[in-house]
VOGU-3710 file (C-alpha; in Angstrom, 3 decimals, decimal comma):
1> mttramitsl> 36,181/0,894/169,362  33,047/0,481/171,415  29,773/2,007/170,993  30,359/3,958/174,302  33,775/4,987/172,863  32,022/6,325/170,306  29,366/8,153/171,579  32,162/9,972/174,118  34,542/10,744/171,210  31,676/12,071/169,174
11> aalafaaaav> 30,298/14,673/171,504  33,566/16,054/172,376  34,083/16,518/168,663  33,817/20,312/167,671  34,373/21,570/164,269  35,356/25,278/163,407  32,177/27,091/163,105  31,710/29,406/160,515  30,304/32,798/161,367  26,542/31,960/160,562
21> pagatpvcta> 24,151/33,953/162,644  21,706/32,102/164,767  18,301/32,245/163,483  15,158/33,263/164,874  12,560/31,625/167,049  9,744/29,526/165,453  6,510/31,063/164,358  3,788/28,339/165,278  0,425/27,735/163,247  -2,417/26,665/165,230
31> paklvqfpta> -3,248/23,723/166,340  0,790/23,799/166,778  1,629/25,288/170,184  5,110/27,222/171,244  6,810/25,157/173,436  10,393/26,764/175,025  12,833/25,209/177,483  13,781/26,701/179,842  10,660/29,102/180,047  12,713/32,146/181,356
41> apvwemcllt> 15,802/31,653/178,853  14,793/29,107/176,342  17,708/26,930/174,891  15,075/24,789/173,181  12,074/26,398/171,305  9,623/24,450/168,613  6,372/24,035/167,404  4,772/21,116/169,123  1,958/19,022/167,658  -0,116/16,279/170,020
51> psqssgndgs> -0,490/12,864/167,903  -4,296/13,829/167,586  -2,798/16,607/165,389  -0,001/15,349/163,734  0,275/15,087/160,035  -0,138/11,512/157,889  -3,818/9,592/157,447  -3,095/7,600/160,402  -0,815/10,013/162,621  2,538/10,424/163,531
61> gieirdayyn> 2,808/10,479/167,233  4,315/13,582/168,670  5,271/15,801/166,125  8,219/18,311/166,642  8,153/21,156/163,979  10,703/23,787/163,648  13,188/23,061/166,417  15,748/25,808/167,137  18,269/24,910/169,678  20,194/28,000/171,318
71> ghkvfkrahn> 18,858/30,132/168,242  20,250/27,790/165,392  17,549/25,194/163,299  17,811/21,909/164,186  14,537/20,033/162,762  12,294/21,279/160,452  10,102/18,318/161,338  10,596/14,931/163,677  8,045/12,509/163,934  6,781/8,598/163,984
81> pvlnvkyvsg> 5,249/8,185/160,277  5,340/4,244/160,583  4,372/1,641/163,183  4,093/-1,877/163,084  3,942/-5,102/164,397  5,043/-8,880/163,623  3,837/-12,016/165,418  5,583/-15,469/165,214  5,116/-17,818/162,997  1,739/-19,871/163,422
91> spcncyrdwi> 0,256/-17,146/165,726  -3,684/-16,645/165,352  -2,599/-13,045/164,698  -0,171/-12,285/162,359  0,743/-8,560/161,408  -0,420/-5,098/161,861  -0,075/-1,398/160,409  -0,654/0,753/163,879  -2,638/4,036/163,780  -0,390/6,706/165,903
101> dqeqkfqvvt> -2,846/9,308/166,718  -5,656/7,932/168,941  -4,593/9,301/172,351  -5,175/7,166/175,478  -5,811/8,568/179,088  -2,379/8,735/181,653  -2,033/10,463/184,575  -0,491/13,951/184,581  -0,024/15,763/188,160  -0,066/19,735/187,547
111> aisnpnpldc> 0,769/22,469/189,874  -2,008/24,714/189,476  -4,920/23,984/187,217  -5,075/25,699/183,514  -7,858/28,081/182,490  -8,163/26,883/178,984  -10,432/24,222/179,009  -8,636/22,639/176,173  -5,761/21,663/179,215  -8,263/20,059/180,937
121> gaggpgnvec> -7,643/21,564/184,530  -9,188/19,976/187,616  -9,822/23,206/189,388  -6,745/23,012/191,429  -3,358/21,317/191,791  -3,391/17,667/191,606  -4,498/15,305/189,086  -5,391/16,811/185,583  -8,820/15,391/184,439  -10,135/15,411/180,993
131> panvqgnyae> -13,763/14,215/179,008  -13,134/11,378/177,331  -13,594/12,652/174,264  -11,248/15,485/174,621  -7,825/15,234/172,409  -4,844/17,578/171,476  -3,916/18,728/175,251  -0,999/20,210/176,554  -0,011/20,548/180,255  3,323/21,275/182,539
141> aivppvtvct> 3,729/18,173/184,995  5,337/18,532/188,364  6,188/14,964/188,879  6,992/12,120/186,023  3,584/11,497/184,098  2,083/7,705/184,720  1,830/5,717/181,466  1,532/1,963/180,781  5,159/1,637/180,492  5,650/3,512/183,768
151> sgshfdipnt> 3,277/1,996/186,360  4,467/-1,733/186,132  0,671/-2,434/185,106  -0,996/-3,124/181,959  -4,180/-1,688/183,163  -5,616/1,660/181,993  -6,123/4,351/184,735  -10,309/4,637/185,781  -11,981/6,749/182,970  -13,098/9,202/185,011
161> vgfrgvaaek> -9,634/10,704/185,672  -6,594/10,948/183,271  -5,550/13,634/180,203  -5,040/12,946/176,835  -2,310/15,072/174,821  1,147/15,755/175,650  2,677/16,746/178,920  6,112/18,420/179,620  8,144/18,095/182,077  10,323/20,559/183,031
171> ladrmilttq> 13,677/20,167/184,954  16,791/21,826/185,520  18,730/20,302/183,113  16,220/19,011/180,537  12,604/19,090/179,181  10,664/15,901/178,865  7,906/15,247/176,330  5,384/12,468/177,167  2,210/10,846/175,830  0,230/7,560/175,545
181> laagwyryyi> -1,499/6,210/172,671  -4,015/3,128/172,283  -4,038/1,153/168,979  -6,553/-2,004/169,750  -5,323/-3,615/172,434  -1,798/-2,202/172,495  -0,915/0,484/174,359  2,046/2,905/172,815  4,329/4,968/175,148  6,353/8,146/173,253
191> swtfytdgkv> 8,543/10,714/174,924  11,059/13,147/173,637  13,937/14,380/175,912  15,514/17,676/175,076  18,574/18,678/177,225  20,095/22,039/177,848  23,702/20,654/176,613  21,405/19,990/173,363  21,467/16,195/173,586  17,955/14,459/172,385
201> eprfgfgtts> 16,123/11,225/173,260  13,239/9,929/171,365  11,857/7,168/173,055  9,094/4,987/172,057  7,552/2,248/174,365  5,632/-0,643/173,251  2,842/-1,798/176,225  -0,301/-3,504/175,905  -3,784/-4,703/177,665  -5,004/-8,169/177,806
211> nscvnccghr> -5,885/-9,418/174,691  -5,888/-13,085/173,032  -3,082/-12,055/170,790  -0,655/-11,184/173,286  -1,653/-13,292/175,989  -0,782/-16,270/173,426  1,914/-15,071/171,352  5,504/-13,318/171,327  6,025/-10,450/168,782  8,139/-7,562/167,691
221> hhaywrfdfd> 6,958/-4,014/167,147  8,684/-1,661/164,853  8,622/2,119/165,474  10,061/4,347/162,334  11,313/7,684/163,229  11,816/10,330/160,510  13,978/13,187/161,064  14,139/16,194/158,865  17,020/18,040/159,877  17,433/21,452/158,851
231> iddpandlig> 20,601/22,513/160,621  20,862/26,219/160,355  18,960/26,103/156,704  17,284/23,261/154,515  20,379/23,845/152,003  24,127/22,338/152,670  23,043/19,356/154,536  25,187/16,447/154,410  24,530/13,101/155,766  27,178/10,160/157,045
241> appdathpra> 30,222/10,271/159,590  31,621/13,566/159,837  35,300/13,083/158,426  37,868/13,684/161,068  41,428/12,394/161,253  40,536/8,852/163,131  37,587/8,081/160,744  38,122/10,034/157,371  35,384/8,473/155,650  33,688/10,454/153,099
251> vitqenmrnl> 29,771/11,285/153,465  26,733/9,994/151,810  26,400/11,286/148,476  23,578/9,048/147,202  20,176/7,497/148,799  21,378/4,609/150,659  20,061/2,335/153,743  22,502/1,050/156,513  22,117/-1,896/159,551  23,698/-1,163/162,762
261> pdavktppfa> 26,729/-3,486/162,328  27,869/-1,140/159,237  27,641/1,939/162,144  29,611/0,059/164,716  32,147/-0,026/162,190  32,494/3,210/161,378  30,811/6,496/163,719  27,316/6,404/163,841  25,029/8,279/161,385  25,336/12,041/161,399
271> vydsvsrrgf> 23,584/14,862/159,717  25,730/18,418/159,465  25,875/21,484/157,714  29,132/21,939/155,683  29,087/25,558/155,997  28,439/26,181/159,674  29,565/22,821/160,577  27,014/22,457/163,140  25,321/18,691/163,256  23,982/16,126/165,270
281> svvpgqenid> 25,115/12,273/165,443  22,326/9,747/165,576  23,559/6,919/167,756  21,769/3,590/167,912  20,201/2,168/170,783  20,959/-1,072/172,613  17,952/-2,491/170,828  19,258/-2,569/167,464  21,994/-4,868/169,106  19,739/-6,828/170,884
291> spvgsppngg> 17,112/-6,875/168,142  19,018/-6,706/164,614  17,608/-6,437/161,564  16,350/-9,855/160,517  15,674/-11,380/164,075  13,009/-13,566/163,996  9,794/-13,012/163,374  11,301/-11,821/160,116  9,045/-12,964/157,118  7,219/-11,144/154,713
301> gpfwhgvqyp> 9,217/-8,102/153,616  9,327/-6,950/150,410  11,088/-8,261/147,241  13,164/-5,676/145,013  15,619/-6,651/142,572  15,202/-10,466/143,119  16,337/-9,920/146,848  14,223/-10,993/149,731  14,454/-8,346/152,293  13,491/-9,429/156,024
311> fdvtdafmfk> 10,396/-8,017/157,468  11,955/-4,770/158,887  14,317/-3,946/156,487  17,297/-2,546/157,810  18,284/0,205/160,582  18,309/3,399/158,913  17,520/5,053/155,468  19,196/8,144/154,187  16,839/10,160/151,796  16,905/13,382/149,907
321> yhesggvple> 14,147/15,008/151,233  10,665/14,860/149,694  7,130/16,284/150,817  3,673/17,113/149,590  1,379/18,795/151,470  2,800/18,261/154,663  3,172/14,229/153,895  6,629/13,153/153,670  7,165/11,341/150,630  10,477/9,504/150,798
331> indnaglntc> 9,482/6,210/151,576  5,739/6,700/151,916  4,429/3,569/150,159  0,514/4,804/150,777  -0,419/1,411/152,800  -2,194/3,296/155,427  -3,542/0,334/157,669  -4,065/-1,778/155,103  -0,334/-3,243/154,320  1,362/-4,535/157,760
341> altttfldfd> 4,957/-4,859/156,136  7,141/-2,430/154,436  6,680/-2,520/150,520  9,259/-2,199/147,873  8,857/1,504/147,217  10,634/1,675/150,949  13,779/0,571/148,693  13,327/2,437/145,529  14,787/5,276/147,410  13,249/7,713/144,749
351> ndemlnnngd> 15,594/6,440/141,804  18,553/6,582/143,443  18,893/10,250/143,513  21,987/11,999/145,008  22,105/13,772/148,731  24,099/16,367/147,666  22,199/18,261/145,103  20,330/20,474/147,114  21,816/19,640/150,544  18,166/18,907/152,037
361> vvlwyrgggf> 18,406/15,406/153,500  16,455/13,495/156,070  17,194/10,328/157,826  14,911/7,652/158,753  15,763/5,183/161,968  14,009/2,237/162,898  13,738/1,179/166,525  12,018/-2,446/167,153  11,427/-4,785/170,346  10,141/-8,217/170,912
371> hnsgaldtcv> 7,627/-9,008/173,605  7,328/-12,411/174,662  3,953/-13,961/174,907  1,924/-12,835/178,535  4,057/-10,434/179,275  1,452/-8,147/179,858  3,398/-5,745/182,430  6,342/-5,522/180,545  6,745/-2,548/177,981  9,953/-2,479/175,605
381> vvgptlyplg> 11,082/1,218/175,448  13,700/1,709/172,622  15,272/4,920/170,781  18,577/6,205/169,676  19,944/9,297/171,247  21,033/12,384/169,205  24,538/14,304/170,250  25,113/18,287/168,872  28,583/18,206/166,855  30,278/21,576/166,009
391> dwtp> 29,561/24,817/168,047  25,970/25,741/168,953  26,805/28,923/171,216  23,780/31,362/170,528
//
């Protein structure tokens, strides 16, 4: 079965949902902002943190908390806690663990100026302008925002214009959240698209400005998403492929990791509630076929139980939920920006814990892409697609 056929099959799959009532709308605590889409009769409601407000010592990009679809809980938290890049062998540049909380200006056009100073109203319709030191803003765009990944140019916009934070573009069938980040000479683009039919598209783009490293040498970027699904509630969530007549594979009962070839042989990763039978499948992006685990450059990965793993380790980790003080601990190696490669902590799986003890599971997913030397105006965009399973009616 092809990946396209699996997507079609899974998107059409419907479980016999139990009578679980829809949950309440989220209560957001500052600085998180309540975002609803559509505005008049929302099907999506969530708390939004911009990258400068996101959790972790080095941030985690756009952070979605307490997301509800049609009144049913989907995520407790969804974000990008880990980001790194590896250069080809022989390069004067080697490996970097990048921060993901420095908001970089991009172009946003709004219908009217916003009276809130933190939203950087420009005094009337048109480009939103923000002072250089103001981050953490939110604005609603009337045309697609312009970043280095959509402009076709590696040049930053002039410092006298631009917007820092997250822009929401609300269309008839979807809402797109967009931001742009800087880490040294890199320019990173993040978007989350929420569709009225429940589909979710998280995307990460790897761009750059001119620099001796990127001018001379190819390199591979890796962004790691953390999806803390709490389908309906934290309890009773299972991970794996939902069993059906065609694929009666049991759920994954112990912390594990999988590469894309395993996902191609069976339906994509999925998290679902064993009571309501609602869930989401996580379909790998094309980049995991084009740039599979172990693609060069891949040296410098961790040793674990005598095995040398590639730099990017795997496509997906399945873990029992662990957090402390808002920091994810499932595979938190405490490396910060000091160690580029993932350490053995990423393979320990917290002592091989069972995933069905309390039913609170977390899926980590890797998206990686190669950036050719000198390809300054090329932005590699990666990410999975999440499809709802079961009955999500209000």
